[in-house]
Backbone bond lengths (Angstrom), bond angles and torsions (degrees), N, CA, C in turn:
res aa  C-N    CA-C-N  psi(-1)  N-CA   C-N-CA  omega(-1)  CA-C   N-CA-C  phi
1 M - - - 1.469 - - 1.559 106.92 -
2 K 1.325 115.53 147.20 1.471 119.73 -178.87 1.532 110.41 -122.20
3 L 1.371 119.43 139.33 1.362 128.31 173.01 1.508 109.27 -104.51
4 S 1.343 120.06 113.29 1.444 123.12 175.56 1.533 111.59 -90.42
5 I 1.318 118.99 120.18 1.497 122.99 -176.04 1.495 105.57 -108.94
6 V 1.334 115.93 111.47 1.482 123.37 179.20 1.482 109.57 -94.66
7 V 1.379 116.21 122.71 1.444 121.37 -175.49 1.565 109.02 -119.43
8 P 1.325 119.62 97.66 1.458 122.18 175.70 1.603 107.38 -75.55
9 V 1.313 113.57 136.85 1.500 119.83 -178.15 1.477 112.08 -132.10
10 Y 1.336 114.99 133.88 1.433 121.40 169.24 1.509 110.51 -144.69
11 N 1.330 117.00 110.97 1.460 121.80 178.19 1.553 113.15 52.46
12 E 1.348 113.77 57.61 1.484 119.22 179.95 1.557 110.80 -123.75
13 E 1.361 113.77 43.69 1.471 117.54 -175.30 1.569 112.27 -61.22
14 T 1.341 117.64 -26.35 1.443 120.02 -177.87 1.504 113.11 -78.27
15 T 1.347 116.92 -20.89 1.465 118.02 -173.85 1.540 116.05 -124.98
16 I 1.307 118.07 -20.24 1.484 119.51 -172.79 1.537 112.02 -59.89
17 G 1.325 118.32 -36.82 1.441 118.03 -178.13 1.565 110.98 -67.68
18 E 1.294 117.26 -39.12 1.458 121.32 178.02 1.515 112.02 -69.19
19 V 1.337 115.66 -37.93 1.453 119.10 177.92 1.485 113.79 -61.82
20 I 1.347 115.62 -45.18 1.487 121.36 177.25 1.506 108.91 -62.94
21 K 1.332 119.64 -42.38 1.469 122.63 179.32 1.478 109.25 -57.90
22 K 1.374 117.54 -47.14 1.460 121.33 -176.62 1.574 108.34 -62.55
23 I 1.297 116.71 -39.68 1.498 119.80 -178.39 1.560 106.53 -66.64
24 Q 1.282 117.05 -42.52 1.509 117.83 178.58 1.512 111.67 -60.20
25 E 1.337 118.37 -38.71 1.404 121.86 -172.04 1.519 116.59 -90.09
26 V 1.338 118.14 -10.91 1.434 120.92 -178.50 1.528 111.94 -63.41
27 K 1.250 118.22 139.17 1.500 123.26 -175.84 1.567 107.77 -91.77
28 L 1.312 115.17 125.87 1.490 121.87 175.91 1.542 106.85 -118.38
29 P 1.346 114.81 166.61 1.481 116.79 173.33 1.520 111.21 -56.70
30 K 1.321 116.78 145.30 1.452 123.13 -173.98 1.532 113.67 -51.33
31 A 1.330 115.98 -31.98 1.446 121.48 -175.76 1.558 112.21 -75.85
32 I 1.324 116.74 -7.70 1.454 118.32 -173.61 1.538 110.16 -107.87
33 K 1.349 114.56 128.10 1.500 119.46 176.26 1.525 106.03 -103.63
34 K 1.353 114.62 153.15 1.455 122.09 -179.11 1.509 111.49 -100.97
35 E 1.286 119.56 137.08 1.421 126.31 170.03 1.525 107.56 -121.61
36 I 1.369 118.34 113.10 1.442 121.56 -174.98 1.535 107.53 -100.97
37 I 1.313 118.22 123.53 1.468 123.28 -178.17 1.550 105.98 -122.96
38 V 1.344 115.63 114.46 1.454 122.91 -178.40 1.537 110.67 -108.07
39 I 1.307 116.78 118.93 1.478 120.65 -178.86 1.540 108.08 -112.66
40 D 1.336 116.20 111.59 1.474 118.66 173.83 1.473 111.81 -88.70
41 D 1.297 118.18 123.62 1.408 124.04 -170.42 1.581 111.17 -99.25
42 G 1.345 113.56 61.15 1.435 120.42 177.47 1.515 116.02 68.15
43 S 1.335 117.05 35.85 1.494 119.60 -178.35 1.550 109.22 -60.18
44 T 1.363 112.02 148.24 1.468 120.02 178.78 1.525 110.89 -108.68
45 D 1.342 117.17 4.19 1.456 119.75 175.40 1.570 107.68 -102.03
46 K 1.309 115.58 -151.50 1.493 119.78 -176.97 1.514 113.28 -91.17
47 S 1.324 118.40 7.41 1.456 120.41 -179.82 1.532 115.06 -50.88
48 P 1.399 117.46 -48.89 1.467 118.17 -179.57 1.554 112.13 -58.89
49 Q 1.310 117.87 -41.04 1.476 119.83 -178.23 1.523 109.77 -69.24
50 I 1.302 117.27 -37.10 1.490 118.71 178.33 1.525 109.87 -65.56
51 I 1.359 116.39 -42.59 1.489 119.04 179.20 1.534 110.17 -62.01
52 E 1.311 117.07 -43.83 1.486 120.21 -177.89 1.503 110.85 -66.70
53 A 1.343 116.75 -36.52 1.517 120.57 176.41 1.540 109.70 -61.46
54 I 1.351 116.84 -45.90 1.453 120.34 -179.42 1.509 110.70 -65.85
55 K 1.309 116.29 -36.79 1.508 119.97 -178.60 1.563 109.26 -66.70
56 K 1.309 117.80 -32.72 1.479 118.26 175.40 1.484 112.42 -61.48
57 E 1.340 116.73 -34.80 1.487 121.32 179.94 1.513 111.04 -80.60
58 D 1.313 117.22 -27.04 1.490 119.40 -177.56 1.536 106.88 -135.88
59 R 1.354 114.22 91.95 1.451 123.34 -176.68 1.545 114.17 -61.81
60 K 1.313 115.15 -16.94 1.448 118.39 -178.69 1.527 112.43 -74.10
61 I 1.309 117.26 -19.48 1.478 122.45 179.47 1.487 108.86 -66.68
62 I 1.366 117.76 129.53 1.425 123.74 172.60 1.539 108.59 -93.44
63 S 1.351 117.02 130.61 1.455 117.23 176.70 1.494 111.93 -136.42
64 Y 1.323 113.26 151.51 1.503 120.65 175.06 1.509 107.81 -137.24
65 I 1.335 115.22 128.62 1.447 121.37 -176.81 1.505 108.98 -113.62
66 S 1.333 117.52 110.98 1.500 121.62 -179.17 1.491 107.36 -83.89
67 I 1.345 118.15 141.23 1.459 121.71 178.20 1.539 113.74 -79.83
68 I 1.351 114.86 -16.05 1.465 119.72 176.32 1.527 111.13 -128.44
69 N 1.316 116.12 161.35 1.460 121.97 179.19 1.477 109.47 -91.23
70 L 1.317 119.63 117.51 1.419 124.67 -178.58 1.509 110.92 -105.92
71 G 1.318 119.32 -35.06 1.482 121.28 -178.65 1.552 108.78 132.46
72 K 1.362 114.14 161.75 1.425 120.44 -175.90 1.528 110.98 -61.74
73 G 1.330 117.00 -38.78 1.467 119.88 -179.04 1.513 110.67 -59.77
74 A 1.298 119.42 -42.90 1.433 123.86 -179.06 1.545 109.91 -65.10
75 A 1.324 115.93 -40.78 1.441 121.78 178.40 1.554 112.22 -62.90
76 V 1.338 115.83 -46.77 1.441 121.41 178.30 1.546 111.63 -62.56
77 R 1.324 114.15 -40.87 1.507 117.18 178.73 1.509 112.97 -67.46
78 F 1.347 116.97 -34.54 1.456 118.84 173.09 1.509 110.54 -64.02
79 G 1.326 117.11 -40.62 1.430 121.71 178.20 1.526 112.09 -61.33
80 F 1.296 115.94 -42.37 1.507 120.53 174.60 1.469 112.09 -56.97
81 K 1.367 115.36 -42.39 1.441 120.57 -178.31 1.527 112.13 -63.10
82 F 1.324 117.44 -39.06 1.498 121.52 -178.48 1.538 111.86 -83.06
83 S 1.310 119.20 -11.33 1.504 120.66 -175.59 1.509 110.00 -73.44
84 S 1.330 113.08 150.11 1.446 120.81 176.80 1.508 112.92 -133.56
85 G 1.373 116.98 7.47 1.452 119.77 -174.63 1.508 116.10 -79.52
86 D 1.344 115.89 168.45 1.441 121.98 178.04 1.586 108.19 -82.60
87 I 1.313 114.76 -22.12 1.473 120.24 177.88 1.560 105.47 -133.07
88 I 1.325 114.92 139.07 1.431 120.74 -177.85 1.519 109.19 -121.58
89 L 1.384 115.59 134.20 1.430 120.39 -175.01 1.520 106.65 -134.77
90 I 1.352 118.61 137.71 1.442 126.56 177.44 1.512 110.08 -96.00
91 Q 1.352 117.14 125.49 1.456 121.90 177.80 1.527 109.94 -123.99
92 D 1.344 119.50 118.74 1.473 121.62 174.27 1.536 108.89 -67.99
93 A 1.391 112.32 156.48 1.423 121.99 -172.15 1.554 112.25 -87.05
94 D 1.286 116.21 0.17 1.493 118.72 176.50 1.551 108.99 -92.64
95 L 1.311 117.74 -169.10 1.469 118.74 -179.94 1.487 111.11 -112.91
96 E 1.385 118.47 26.88 1.443 119.92 179.43 1.504 111.91 -70.45
97 L 1.374 116.65 -34.56 1.447 122.05 -179.92 1.532 110.54 -115.05
98 D 1.334 114.77 145.08 1.471 122.85 -174.51 1.462 114.34 -100.96
99 P 1.366 119.95 117.84 1.447 122.86 178.82 1.542 112.80 -57.72
100 N 1.306 120.75 -15.65 1.446 121.45 174.83 1.509 113.38 -66.13
101 D 1.352 116.20 -10.12 1.491 119.18 174.26 1.562 111.29 -83.80
102 Y 1.323 118.66 -1.47 1.496 118.64 -177.91 1.558 113.20 -55.08
103 P 1.367 116.24 -49.13 1.512 117.88 -178.52 1.569 109.54 -51.74
104 K 1.348 113.71 -44.77 1.490 116.73 -179.58 1.527 112.81 -65.26
105 L 1.361 119.24 -33.67 1.380 125.80 -176.69 1.544 111.91 -74.33
106 I 1.292 116.92 -37.43 1.482 119.78 -176.66 1.497 113.02 -90.88
107 S 1.339 118.22 -15.86 1.455 122.70 -175.15 1.533 114.13 -55.63
108 P 1.357 117.21 -45.85 1.466 118.50 -179.14 1.556 112.23 -62.04
109 I 1.330 115.39 -30.96 1.462 118.74 178.32 1.452 110.25 -72.98
110 L 1.344 118.30 -46.78 1.422 123.79 -179.29 1.519 111.35 -60.69
111 D 1.365 116.61 -31.43 1.463 120.58 -178.47 1.516 111.30 -88.62
112 G 1.346 117.30 5.98 1.437 119.37 177.08 1.515 114.78 74.31
113 E 1.331 120.91 14.06 1.457 121.75 -179.50 1.519 113.62 -76.38
114 T 1.320 116.69 -33.31 1.429 121.62 -174.12 1.539 108.21 -158.41
115 E 1.348 114.42 172.22 1.451 120.12 174.56 1.520 113.60 -113.24
116 V 1.346 115.97 -6.29 1.425 122.84 177.11 1.506 114.16 -135.99
117 V 1.347 117.16 131.93 1.478 121.71 -178.21 1.510 107.83 -129.41
118 Y 1.316 117.21 136.29 1.488 121.70 170.83 1.496 106.33 -116.78
119 G 1.336 114.76 142.22 1.464 119.85 172.69 1.500 109.33 -90.99
120 S 1.293 114.84 119.06 1.498 121.19 -175.97 1.502 112.78 -97.50
121 R 1.366 115.56 123.23 1.456 120.58 179.51 1.520 109.03 -77.82
122 F 1.320 119.10 -14.12 1.443 122.59 -172.20 1.493 112.73 -106.92
123 M 1.294 120.19 3.13 1.446 123.13 174.29 1.542 111.36 -92.38
124 S 1.344 116.68 -11.81 1.449 119.99 174.31 1.568 109.71 -117.81
125 R 1.242 116.37 167.76 1.482 118.45 -179.41 1.512 110.52 -79.51
126 N 1.300 115.10 106.18 1.482 122.73 179.03 1.533 105.62 -123.95
127 P 1.327 120.83 72.94 1.452 123.49 -174.18 1.553 112.85 -66.04
128 N 1.338 116.13 -13.52 1.479 116.65 -178.20 1.529 114.40 -83.79
129 I 1.348 117.52 2.38 1.427 119.51 178.42 1.506 108.06 -73.28
130 P 1.376 120.13 123.29 1.440 122.77 178.16 1.514 111.37 -55.88
131 L 1.373 115.61 149.90 1.451 118.96 -176.23 1.478 113.15 -64.46
132 D 1.340 118.53 -40.63 1.493 120.40 179.75 1.515 111.09 -63.13
133 S 1.291 117.90 -37.75 1.480 121.60 179.07 1.499 109.42 -69.84
134 R 1.341 117.66 -40.61 1.459 118.98 177.83 1.477 114.57 -62.80
135 I 1.346 115.24 -41.49 1.460 119.56 177.56 1.536 113.06 -64.11
136 A 1.312 115.27 -45.46 1.463 122.72 -179.35 1.516 110.39 -60.80
137 N 1.333 117.34 -49.28 1.442 120.74 -178.21 1.511 114.22 -68.00
138 Q 1.297 116.96 -40.19 1.458 120.76 175.83 1.470 116.75 -68.85
139 S 1.358 115.08 -31.63 1.458 120.67 174.50 1.553 108.76 -66.13
140 L 1.335 116.21 -46.70 1.480 119.87 179.49 1.521 111.41 -61.40
141 S 1.347 117.39 -41.46 1.450 121.21 179.95 1.534 110.60 -65.41
142 L 1.269 116.39 -39.18 1.498 121.12 176.92 1.502 109.88 -62.10
143 M 1.317 115.07 -48.12 1.489 119.12 179.03 1.536 112.55 -60.32
144 A 1.291 117.03 -39.78 1.486 122.19 176.77 1.471 110.40 -64.95
145 S 1.340 117.76 -42.71 1.494 122.22 179.53 1.545 110.95 -61.42
146 I 1.350 116.74 -41.58 1.424 119.67 -178.98 1.547 113.35 -71.71
147 L 1.362 116.47 -39.75 1.410 119.51 -177.61 1.547 113.79 -75.12
148 Y 1.336 115.42 -28.70 1.473 118.79 -173.02 1.497 114.82 -115.03
149 G 1.328 117.19 -0.67 1.451 119.33 172.69 1.532 116.59 73.51
150 Q 1.296 118.13 18.33 1.440 121.44 173.60 1.540 109.27 -127.97
151 R 1.277 117.60 132.72 1.482 121.69 -177.12 1.561 107.08 -77.24
152 L 1.376 113.42 120.15 1.478 118.39 177.82 1.567 107.70 -126.18
153 T 1.283 115.33 145.93 1.457 119.22 179.21 1.568 110.04 -105.23
154 D 1.341 117.16 -16.95 1.436 119.82 -173.69 1.571 111.16 -153.01
155 M 1.353 114.54 70.29 1.476 119.39 -178.50 1.509 112.37 -63.67
156 E 1.340 118.33 -31.58 1.443 121.13 -176.97 1.511 116.64 -85.59
157 T 1.328 116.93 3.42 1.461 119.97 179.79 1.510 110.78 -53.28
158 A 1.345 117.17 144.11 1.452 120.80 174.46 1.506 108.94 -79.13
159 Y 1.255 120.86 -23.66 1.476 123.10 -178.76 1.529 109.84 -82.02
160 K 1.334 113.87 86.00 1.464 119.66 173.65 1.563 106.46 -113.47
161 V 1.296 114.49 126.97 1.480 120.98 -173.90 1.530 108.37 -128.36
162 M 1.349 114.03 133.29 1.485 115.51 -177.03 1.589 107.43 -150.44
163 T 1.298 113.93 163.42 1.446 120.18 177.45 1.517 111.11 -81.51
164 R 1.280 116.48 163.28 1.488 121.24 178.01 1.542 111.18 -57.89
165 K 1.324 113.93 -36.34 1.480 119.60 -179.95 1.497 109.80 -60.24
166 V 1.315 116.28 -44.66 1.531 118.73 -178.37 1.501 109.67 -67.76
167 L 1.353 117.03 -46.94 1.421 118.42 -179.82 1.504 115.08 -57.91
168 D 1.354 115.95 -42.38 1.464 119.92 176.84 1.564 112.72 -61.25
169 K 1.293 114.85 -32.36 1.490 118.97 178.62 1.513 111.37 -70.98
170 I 1.337 120.79 -37.99 1.445 121.54 -171.97 1.525 115.34 -102.89
171 R 1.322 118.17 -14.50 1.446 119.94 -169.88 1.458 114.75 -59.70
172 N 1.374 117.79 -38.50 1.486 121.25 -178.76 1.516 110.68 -75.03
173 R 1.309 120.12 -7.59 1.471 120.80 178.24 1.518 111.88 -100.22
174 L 1.290 117.25 -3.13 1.457 121.71 177.59 1.543 112.96 -81.58
175 R 1.320 117.28 127.37 1.462 121.92 -175.09 1.485 111.41 -126.83
176 S 1.273 119.88 -20.07 1.532 123.64 -175.58 1.473 111.58 -60.85
177 V 1.369 116.16 140.51 1.426 123.25 172.93 1.503 112.64 -110.80
178 E 1.309 116.66 -14.05 1.497 121.55 -175.72 1.550 109.14 -113.75
179 F 1.398 114.89 -152.54 1.466 119.94 -176.11 1.555 111.69 -68.04
180 T 1.299 116.70 -14.31 1.484 119.83 179.94 1.547 111.54 -66.95
181 I 1.306 115.11 -4.63 1.520 117.82 175.61 1.531 109.21 -59.73
182 E 1.334 118.61 -31.90 1.493 120.65 -174.58 1.563 108.58 -66.09
183 P 1.376 121.73 -54.96 1.437 119.39 177.50 1.487 113.79 -63.49
184 E 1.356 118.54 -33.04 1.426 121.84 -176.95 1.512 112.29 -68.00
185 I 1.362 116.16 -42.39 1.509 119.63 175.70 1.518 108.18 -59.75
186 T 1.292 116.55 -46.84 1.510 120.76 -177.04 1.530 109.07 -60.43
187 A 1.299 116.44 -49.16 1.450 119.61 -179.06 1.539 113.50 -57.59
188 R 1.347 114.29 -46.35 1.477 119.43 -175.47 1.536 111.36 -70.90
189 I 1.343 116.65 -32.33 1.490 118.19 175.92 1.516 111.57 -63.59
190 I 1.335 115.32 -47.26 1.475 120.01 -177.50 1.562 109.07 -67.85
191 Q 1.283 114.82 -41.94 1.541 118.42 178.45 1.477 110.56 -62.51
192 A 1.294 119.48 -28.33 1.480 122.21 178.42 1.532 112.68 -81.06
193 G 1.316 114.70 0.03 1.493 120.35 173.82 1.524 116.67 93.18
194 Y 1.337 115.71 17.64 1.519 117.71 -177.23 1.536 110.14 -103.05
195 K 1.300 112.28 147.47 1.477 121.60 177.36 1.510 107.71 -94.61
196 I 1.300 117.20 129.18 1.494 123.74 177.05 1.543 110.22 -89.19
197 K 1.261 115.41 123.74 1.512 122.03 175.94 1.533 107.20 -98.31
198 E 1.285 117.05 129.85 1.472 120.63 178.32 1.544 108.87 -103.75
199 V 1.349 117.31 142.57 1.485 122.52 173.84 1.533 107.12 -129.51
200 P 1.270 118.04 146.92 1.460 120.54 -178.97 1.515 111.57 -72.29
201 I 1.318 117.28 142.14 1.463 125.78 -179.73 1.541 109.81 -132.37
202 G 1.296 116.83 160.20 1.442 120.79 168.76 1.493 112.25 -80.36
203 F 1.355 116.66 166.55 1.493 119.82 -174.88 1.527 106.68 -155.72
204 N 1.357 115.02 129.71 1.460 120.72 176.93 1.518 108.34 -124.65
205 P 1.316 119.20 82.37 1.474 122.26 -173.12 1.500 112.14 -66.91
206 R 1.307 113.42 145.46 1.486 122.31 176.74 1.544 109.94 -108.57
207 S 1.293 116.74 157.82 1.496 122.71 -179.41 1.494 109.24 -88.35
208 K 1.362 114.32 169.39 1.459 121.40 175.40 1.495 110.13 -58.53
209 A 1.333 118.01 -41.09 1.504 122.95 178.92 1.525 110.75 -60.82
210 A 1.346 118.94 -31.39 1.411 122.22 -179.58 1.539 113.48 -86.38
211 G 1.360 116.21 -2.30 1.431 117.90 174.40 1.533 114.59 118.88
212 K 1.350 117.16 5.17 1.506 119.88 175.71 1.499 110.44 -54.24
213 K 1.319 119.44 128.44 1.456 122.05 -174.60 1.567 113.59 -106.04
214 A 1.300 118.63 -28.24 1.476 120.63 -176.76 1.528 106.02 -68.87
215 S 1.370 116.53 147.26 1.450 123.12 -177.59 1.532 111.71 -139.06
216 F 1.325 116.82 178.31 1.459 120.38 -179.64 1.538 108.44 -64.86
217 K 1.319 117.63 -32.33 1.452 121.53 177.31 1.493 112.04 -62.37
218 D 1.359 116.41 -37.77 1.500 120.25 177.33 1.535 109.01 -66.17
219 A 1.350 118.33 -36.88 1.439 120.05 178.54 1.520 112.31 -62.28
220 V 1.335 115.36 -43.39 1.505 121.22 177.73 1.519 110.25 -61.36
221 E 1.385 114.77 -44.35 1.481 118.75 -179.40 1.548 112.46 -65.18
222 A 1.345 115.18 -32.42 1.470 121.50 176.54 1.489 109.88 -65.25
223 M 1.306 119.03 -41.35 1.493 121.21 177.16 1.493 111.23 -62.79
224 I 1.338 115.20 -44.05 1.512 118.94 178.00 1.501 110.59 -61.30
225 A 1.362 116.09 -42.18 1.455 120.12 -178.63 1.546 109.91 -64.96
226 L 1.263 118.48 -37.58 1.486 119.59 178.34 1.518 113.23 -61.90
227 V 1.372 113.53 -41.29 1.486 119.12 177.69 1.568 109.47 -67.00
228 K 1.320 116.76 -46.78 1.452 120.95 -176.26 1.529 109.65 -61.02
229 C 1.328 118.63 -42.37 1.493 121.01 -178.91 1.532 107.90 -68.10
230 R 1.318 120.36 -32.78 1.411 122.55 178.30 1.530 114.13 -68.83
231 L 1.331 115.10 -34.31 1.428 122.06 -178.31 1.516 112.55 -84.12
232 Y 1.351 115.02 -35.94 1.464 117.31 -176.55 1.472 111.13 -117.97
C-alpha cells in the first residue's frame, strides 16, 4: 500500500527542507510506502532551488514548479493529479504540523474504521494557539457542522487524509485555487456520503512575522465557500 503526501509550497525557504526531511524520516507500518509530491506555487524565494536540490538526492520525490502563483488550492489539486497512492495526505510546507503524526492519521483508515481522517488541533491541549485563531477556526468548524450535518472541531486543518476512492469521487468537483480549498474539500467529502473521523494532533503555530499566510479575509472567504458549496 502507498501513502501519497502532497506538499503545497509558497515562499517557504526556511522550512521546506526540514519538512521534507521529516517526511522522509517518519516511520510508517512496514506495508506502507511513501510517495512525496512537492508542488511549488510560484515561489519568489529560494524554495524552488531547495526543492530541486533535494530531488537530486532523492529521485523518488515528485516535484512540480509553477512559474506563477495561483494559490494553495491550485497547488493541492496539482498534487492530487500527480498522486498514485492508496491513501492521500496533505502536508503544509511550514513546521506547524508534525509528520510524526502520520501513523495516528492513517491508522483509522488501515483499520477499516473510516475512509477520511482529519487531524484536529483542538482535540488535544494546544494552549499556544492564539485566541483570534482559535475563535476563527472554531467558528468555521461550527458553521460547517451546522451546514453539513457532521460535527467537526477543526474543518480548516491542513491534515486531511482520504482514500483513493474518496479522492476519485470528489476531485472533479474541486474548483478552489486559494485557501477556500479547505472548506471545499470538506463540503464535497460530506456531500459524497463519507463520514469524517477526527484524531488529535500537535500544533506549533507561527506568527505573521514568521510567514503565516492565512488572514481574516481568508476566514470570510471560507464562510462564503461553505455556503456556496451547500447551495450548489
